[in-house]
PLY file of the C-alpha trace (Angstrom):
ply
format ascii 1.0
element vertex 102
property float x
property float y
property float z
element edge 101
property int vertex1
property int vertex2
end_header
79.04 -13.56 -31.61
78.80 -11.66 -34.90
75.43 -13.25 -35.60
74.06 -12.49 -32.13
76.21 -9.72 -30.62
73.65 -8.96 -27.89
73.15 -12.56 -26.74
74.96 -13.15 -23.42
74.93 -16.95 -23.70
76.61 -16.83 -27.13
79.27 -14.54 -25.68
79.72 -16.98 -22.78
80.12 -19.96 -25.11
82.62 -18.04 -27.25
84.58 -17.12 -24.14
84.49 -20.69 -22.85
85.78 -22.10 -26.15
88.46 -19.42 -26.48
89.70 -20.11 -22.96
89.71 -23.86 -23.58
91.99 -23.17 -26.56
94.31 -20.99 -24.47
93.21 -17.65 -25.95
92.75 -16.06 -22.55
92.77 -12.38 -23.50
90.10 -12.91 -26.16
88.11 -15.10 -23.77
88.15 -12.39 -21.11
86.73 -9.89 -23.61
83.87 -12.22 -24.58
83.04 -13.13 -20.99
83.11 -9.50 -19.88
80.72 -8.65 -22.72
78.47 -11.48 -21.56
78.19 -10.12 -18.02
77.80 -6.56 -19.32
74.79 -7.74 -21.32
73.35 -9.78 -18.43
74.88 -8.96 -15.04
72.91 -11.68 -13.23
74.17 -14.50 -15.49
76.37 -16.54 -13.13
78.31 -18.86 -15.47
80.56 -16.26 -17.09
81.78 -15.19 -13.66
82.90 -18.74 -12.87
84.92 -18.89 -16.07
86.33 -15.40 -15.47
87.51 -16.66 -12.08
89.21 -19.67 -13.64
90.95 -17.64 -16.33
92.13 -14.94 -13.96
93.36 -17.60 -11.55
95.33 -19.23 -14.37
96.79 -15.84 -15.31
97.90 -15.22 -11.72
95.43 -12.37 -11.17
94.31 -13.26 -7.66
92.19 -10.16 -6.96
90.30 -10.45 -10.26
89.77 -14.19 -9.75
88.50 -13.60 -6.21
86.08 -10.93 -7.41
84.79 -13.15 -10.22
84.21 -16.14 -7.92
82.40 -13.89 -5.45
80.15 -12.59 -8.23
79.47 -16.16 -9.36
78.54 -17.30 -5.85
76.27 -14.28 -5.38
74.35 -15.12 -8.56
74.44 -18.91 -8.86
71.59 -21.05 -7.60
72.11 -22.90 -4.33
72.38 -26.24 -6.15
74.64 -25.09 -9.01
77.21 -27.87 -9.56
80.05 -25.32 -9.82
79.41 -23.80 -6.37
81.74 -26.23 -4.61
84.56 -25.54 -7.08
84.12 -21.76 -6.82
83.87 -21.86 -3.02
87.03 -23.95 -2.71
89.02 -21.81 -5.13
87.81 -18.58 -3.55
89.00 -19.81 -0.14
92.40 -20.75 -1.58
92.77 -17.38 -3.30
91.81 -15.48 -0.15
94.39 -17.48 1.78
97.00 -16.71 -0.87
96.18 -12.98 -0.84
96.33 -12.89 2.96
99.71 -14.68 3.00
101.22 -12.35 0.40
99.96 -9.29 2.30
101.46 -10.66 5.53
104.83 -11.17 3.81
104.73 -7.67 2.30
104.31 -6.02 5.71
107.64 -5.21 7.37
0 1
1 2
2 3
3 4
4 5
5 6
6 7
7 8
8 9
9 10
10 11
11 12
12 13
13 14
14 15
15 16
16 17
17 18
18 19
19 20
20 21
21 22
22 23
23 24
24 25
25 26
26 27
27 28
28 29
29 30
30 31
31 32
32 33
33 34
34 35
35 36
36 37
37 38
38 39
39 40
40 41
41 42
42 43
43 44
44 45
45 46
46 47
47 48
48 49
49 50
50 51
51 52
52 53
53 54
54 55
55 56
56 57
57 58
58 59
59 60
60 61
61 62
62 63
63 64
64 65
65 66
66 67
67 68
68 69
69 70
70 71
71 72
72 73
73 74
74 75
75 76
76 77
77 78
78 79
79 80
80 81
81 82
82 83
83 84
84 85
85 86
86 87
87 88
88 89
89 90
90 91
91 92
92 93
93 94
94 95
95 96
96 97
97 98
98 99
99 100
100 101
């Protein structure tokens, strides 16, 4: 990313590799820079969803998957994954809100 700091795909690849190595905080920074540079680039949102899900951040994961689905093409191979995980997260959020209500 130092060679091409304004290239969203380079930021996405850096974030992907960092997350694959377990460096989630650094990956989040790179992926957030990627979407800041190109808000309509769908792939970083999918990875943001996965990382936030892994970190137990349901709201952030839900938002990221929603952004991915809003931007991804109809035949994107990751749509099914994102749709399934978004449904699971929404169910989880609903169940935790139901438990929290007295």
